[in-house]
TIMI-2910 file (N, C-alpha, C, CB; in pm, 1 decimal, decimal comma, always signed):
<rs>
+----------+----------+----------+----------+----------+----------+----------+----------+----------+----------+----------+----------+------+
!      n_x !      n_y !      n_z !     ca_x !     ca_y !     ca_z !      c_x !      c_y !      c_z !     cb_x !     cb_y !     cb_z ! resn !
+----------+----------+----------+----------+----------+----------+----------+----------+----------+----------+----------+----------+------+
!  +1120,3 !   -708,9 !  -1065,3 !   +917,2 !   -719,9 !  -1001,4 !   +998,2 !   -847,6 !   -936,7 !   +714,7 !   -763,9 !  -1156,4 !  Met !
!   +935,3 !   -805,5 !   -752,9 !   +950,2 !   -846,6 !   -667,6 !   +772,8 !   -941,2 !   -613,8 !  +1020,4 !   -726,0 !   -597,6 !  Ser !
!   +775,7 !  -1040,7 !   -706,8 !   +564,0 !  -1056,0 !   -637,2 !   +592,0 !   -982,2 !   -529,1 !   +468,3 !  -1249,2 !   -567,6 !  Ile !
!   +704,4 !  -1077,6 !   -385,9 !   +620,4 !  -1106,9 !   -238,0 !   +580,0 !   -950,3 !   -210,2 !   +734,4 !  -1187,1 !    -85,6 !  Glu !
!   +698,2 !   -865,0 !   -268,1 !   +691,0 !   -723,6 !   -232,3 !   +491,7 !   -668,1 !   -253,6 !   +823,8 !   -630,9 !   -362,4 !  Asp !
!   +570,6 !   -660,1 !   -372,1 !   +391,3 !   -621,5 !   -408,7 !   +293,0 !   -734,3 !   -344,0 !   +352,0 !   -627,1 !   -604,5 !  Arg !
!   +275,0 !   -869,7 !   -306,1 !   +167,7 !   -892,7 !   -307,6 !   +172,7 !   -884,3 !    -71,8 !   +135,5 !  -1057,8 !   -431,4 !  Ala !
!   +251,7 !   -774,6 !    -66,5 !   +283,7 !   -789,1 !    +46,9 !   +238,1 !   -612,0 !    +82,8 !   +446,5 !   -856,3 !    +62,8 !  Glu !
!   +274,2 !   -599,7 !    -29,7 !   +124,1 !   -395,3 !    -80,0 !    +55,6 !   -385,7 !    -97,4 !    +93,7 !   -289,3 !   -172,2 !  Ala !
!    -25,7 !   -505,9 !    -92,4 !   -179,2 !   -569,3 !   -162,3 !   -256,6 !   -573,7 !    -47,9 !   -180,4 !   -736,9 !   -239,1 !  Thr !
!   -156,0 !   -677,1 !    +52,7 !   -217,2 !   -686,6 !   +123,6 !   -240,1 !   -579,5 !   +268,5 !   -187,3 !   -792,0 !   +124,9 !  Ala !
!   -114,2 !   -487,2 !   +287,5 !    -94,4 !   -373,4 !   +395,4 !   -231,7 !   -262,8 !   +286,7 !   +132,9 !   -294,8 !   +411,7 !  Lys !
!   -219,4 !   -237,1 !   +172,6 !   -350,2 !   -151,6 !   +124,9 !   -479,8 !   -212,5 !   +177,3 !   -363,7 !   -146,0 !    -41,4 !  Asn !
!   -499,5 !   -340,1 !   +158,3 !   -621,0 !   -392,5 !   +207,2 !   -675,9 !   -382,8 !   +376,4 !   -605,9 !   -531,7 !   +167,0 !  Val !
!   -593,4 !   -374,9 !   +433,5 !   -578,5 !   -411,2 !   +639,4 !   -556,4 !   -250,4 !   +624,2 !   -392,3 !   -546,7 !   +745,9 !  Glu !
!   -524,4 !   -129,0 !   +540,2 !   -509,4 !    +39,6 !   +526,9 !   -730,4 !    +56,7 !   +593,3 !   -448,0 !   +114,7 !   +264,7 !  Gly !
!   -737,7 !    -30,2 !   +403,7 !   -888,4 !     +1,5 !   +389,2 !   -954,0 !     +2,5 !   +507,4 !   -960,5 !    -90,4 !   +305,9 !  Lys !
!   -956,6 !   -128,9 !   +547,9 !  -1041,6 !   -181,7 !   +653,9 !  -1016,7 !    -96,5 !   +741,0 !  -1024,0 !   -316,4 !   +701,5 !  Ala !
!   -853,9 !    -51,4 !   +850,7 !   -895,3 !     +5,8 !   +949,6 !   -931,0 !   +115,8 !   +926,3 !   -828,3 !     +5,1 !  +1033,0 !  Gln !
!   -913,5 !   +214,1 !   +823,5 !   -981,0 !   +358,5 !   +826,2 !  -1133,6 !   +287,2 !   +847,0 !   -955,4 !   +473,3 !   +660,0 !  Glu !
!  -1146,4 !   +200,5 !   +723,5 !  -1327,4 !   +177,9 !   +739,0 !  -1381,3 !   +165,0 !   +901,1 !  -1380,9 !     +6,0 !   +653,6 !  Ala !
!  -1299,5 !   +101,9 !   +971,4 !  -1309,9 !    +90,4 !  +1092,6 !  -1294,0 !   +212,8 !  +1166,1 !  -1232,9 !     +1,9 !  +1128,1 !  Leu !
!  -1242,5 !   +316,5 !  +1153,9 !  -1239,3 !   +441,5 !  +1236,9 !  -1288,3 !   +548,3 !  +1162,5 !  -1105,0 !   +477,0 !  +1286,5 !  Gly !
!  -1348,0 !   +509,3 !  +1012,8 !  -1504,1 !   +613,2 !  +1035,2 !  -1630,8 !   +540,6 !  +1164,7 !  -1612,2 !   +610,3 !   +835,1 !  Asn !
!  -1599,1 !   +431,1 !  +1115,8 !  -1704,2 !   +332,9 !  +1276,4 !  -1723,8 !   +397,0 !  +1340,5 !  -1656,5 !   +221,6 !  +1383,5 !  Val !
!  -1632,6 !   +354,4 !  +1406,1 !  -1573,2 !   +456,9 !  +1531,6 !  -1592,2 !   +571,7 !  +1617,9 !  -1496,6 !   +496,9 !  +1505,2 !  Thr !
!  -1581,6 !   +680,1 !  +1505,2 !  -1512,0 !   +799,5 !  +1504,1 !  -1421,2 !   +779,3 !  +1557,2 !  -1558,3 !   +900,5 !  +1546,1 !  Gly !
!  -1306,8 !   +729,5 !  +1518,5 !  -1135,2 !   +693,4 !  +1562,8 !  -1020,6 !   +785,2 !  +1484,0 !  -1092,6 !   +514,9 !  +1514,5 !  Asp !
!  -1061,5 !   +864,8 !  +1491,4 !   -942,7 !   +948,8 !  +1410,1 !   -795,3 !   +879,6 !  +1419,1 !   -926,5 !  +1109,9 !  +1479,1 !  Pro !
!   -754,1 !   +835,8 !  +1446,0 !   -615,6 !   +755,9 !  +1546,2 !   -623,5 !   +682,1 !  +1408,6 !   -639,9 !   +644,1 !  +1740,8 !  Gly !
!   -771,1 !   +624,2 !  +1413,2 !   -775,0 !   +435,7 !  +1315,8 !   -762,8 !   +502,9 !  +1163,6 !   -989,2 !   +302,8 !  +1330,8 !  Asp !
!   -853,8 !   +615,9 !  +1160,1 !   -850,3 !   +637,6 !  +1011,1 !   -699,7 !   +673,6 !  +1007,8 !   -960,5 !   +761,2 !   +946,5 !  Gln !
!   -606,4 !   +748,7 !  +1032,0 !   -486,3 !   +838,2 !   +966,6 !   -405,0 !   +720,3 !   +970,9 !   -419,4 !   +986,7 !  +1051,8 !  Ala !
!   -433,9 !   +623,8 !  +1044,4 !   -301,5 !   +500,9 !  +1065,3 !   -361,8 !   +414,2 !   +892,4 !   -327,9 !   +352,0 !  +1280,7 !  Glu !
!   -485,2 !   +420,7 !   +842,2 !   -565,5 !   +322,1 !   +761,9 !   -461,9 !   +365,6 !   +614,3 !   -772,3 !   +360,1 !   +757,0 !  Gly !
!   -520,3 !   +487,1 !   +600,6 !   -453,5 !   +607,4 !   +567,8 !   -328,6 !   +597,9 !   +494,3 !   -429,7 !   +676,2 !   +680,2 !  Lys !
!   -240,7 !   +584,4 !   +649,0 !    -95,8 !   +582,6 !   +578,9 !    -30,8 !   +475,2 !   +526,5 !     -5,3 !   +621,9 !   +657,4 !  Ala !
!   -111,3 !   +322,4 !   +560,8 !    -55,8 !   +209,6 !   +485,9 !   -121,7 !   +250,0 !   +371,0 !    -81,7 !    +57,8 !   +535,8 !  Lys !
!   -163,0 !   +297,3 !   +383,0 !   -220,3 !   +245,7 !   +240,5 !   -124,3 !   +363,8 !   +189,8 !   -418,0 !   +249,2 !   +197,6 !  Gln !
!   -121,8 !   +449,4 !   +146,4 !    -22,4 !   +596,0 !    +86,0 !    +84,1 !   +470,7 !    +96,6 !    +11,6 !   +790,7 !   +209,4 !  Val !
!   +172,3 !   +416,9 !   +189,4 !   +262,1 !   +285,5 !   +196,2 !   +291,6 !   +217,7 !   +120,1 !   +236,4 !   +206,5 !   +254,1 !  Glu !
!   +162,4 !   +184,2 !    +74,6 !   +113,4 !    +26,8 !    -11,2 !   +118,8 !   +109,4 !   -169,9 !   -104,2 !    -59,4 !    +44,4 !  Ala !
!   +106,3 !   +232,6 !   -176,5 !    +82,6 !   +285,8 !   -333,1 !   +214,7 !   +278,8 !   -318,2 !     -0,5 !   +438,4 !   -390,0 !  Glu !
!   +287,1 !   +361,5 !   -204,5 !   +475,3 !   +362,1 !   -252,1 !   +527,5 !   +261,3 !   -283,3 !   +582,1 !   +397,1 !   -151,6 !  Ala !
!   +477,9 !   +150,6 !   -262,8 !   +536,9 !    +23,3 !   -299,3 !   +542,4 !    +11,9 !   -382,5 !   +508,0 !    -70,3 !   -275,4 !  Thr !
!   +442,1 !    -14,3 !   -462,0 !   +343,4 !    -53,4 !   -595,9 !   +449,2 !    +93,6 !   -648,1 !   +103,6 !    -42,6 !   -583,1 !  His !
!   +456,7 !   +155,0 !   -686,0 !   +508,5 !   +264,7 !   -702,1 !   +653,3 !   +204,9 !   -769,0 !   +508,1 !   +352,6 !   -564,4 !  Ala !
!   +753,2 !   +151,9 !   -678,2 !   +854,5 !   +156,7 !   -643,8 !   +876,7 !    +56,8 !   -712,0 !   +882,0 !   +168,7 !   -527,9 !  Lys !
!   +788,5 !    -56,1 !   -708,7 !   +808,1 !   -167,2 !   -839,6 !   +789,3 !   -106,2 !   -947,7 !   +712,9 !   -289,9 !   -850,2 !  Glu !
!   +638,0 !    -58,6 !   -965,2 !   +691,8 !    -11,3 !  -1125,7 !   +795,3 !    -12,5 !  -1146,2 !   +673,2 !   +106,6 !  -1176,7 !  Asp !
!   +866,0 !   +124,3 !  -1102,2 !   +987,6 !   +136,5 !  -1116,0 !  +1087,7 !    +67,3 !  -1175,2 !  +1012,4 !   +146,7 !  -1035,6 !  Val !
!  +1043,5 !     +0,7 !  -1106,4 !  +1206,0 !   -114,4 !  -1105,2 !  +1180,8 !   -215,7 !  -1249,5 !  +1214,4 !   -261,4 !   -913,5 !  Lys !
!  +1027,5 !   -242,8 !  -1261,9 !  +1043,4 !   -286,3 !  -1383,8 !  +1046,5 !   -262,7 !  -1499,8 !  +1004,6 !   -332,2 !  -1393,3 !  Asp !
!  +1010,3 !    -91,6 !  -1475,7 !  +1088,7 !    -34,8 !  -1636,5 !  +1226,7 !    -29,4 !  -1631,8 !  +1052,1 !   +126,0 !  -1687,2 !  Glu !
!  +1259,3 !    +10,6 !  -1567,3 !  +1434,7 !    +17,9 !  -1579,0 !  +1462,4 !   -174,8 !  -1611,7 !  +1533,9 !    +94,7 !  -1369,8 !  Val !
!  +1420,0 !   -260,3 !  -1535,8 !  +1487,7 !   -371,1 !  -1633,1 !  +1449,9 !   -399,2 !  -1786,9 !  +1463,4 !   -500,9 !  -1569,6 !  Lys !
!  +1326,4 !   -327,4 !  -1801,8 !  +1285,2 !   -350,8 !  -1960,5 !  +1406,4 !   -301,4 !  -2040,6 !  +1139,7 !   -259,5 !  -2012,0 !  Lys !
!  +1412,4 !   -192,1 !  -1954,6 !  +1588,5 !    -64,0 !  -2076,0 !  +1658,6 !   -119,4 !  -2065,2 !  +1681,9 !    +99,4 !  -2041,7 !  Val !
!  +1723,0 !   -257,9 !  -1946,8 !  +1822,3 !   -282,7 !  -1955,0 !  +1848,8 !   -419,6 !  -2027,2 !  +1860,5 !   -263,4 !  -1845,3 !  Ile !
!  +1730,9 !   -510,0 !  -2030,1 !  +1715,3 !   -597,1 !  -2111,0 !  +1670,9 !   -585,4 !  -2244,3 !  +1657,3 !   -661,7 !  -2061,3 !  Asp !
+----------+----------+----------+----------+----------+----------+----------+----------+----------+----------+----------+----------+------+
</rs>
């Protein structure tokens, strides 16, 4: 497990939520889409780290 990767993913998720919210307020579909994309990327990183943790448990 990489704590750094998880922290970066969490930060990216928060950044994406803020950007999506800004896009909702301003009506900018580009910001909305970019914010959602960052959130999806963060979720994928968390899922990857979860898989790595499970594999490590099996190996240990």
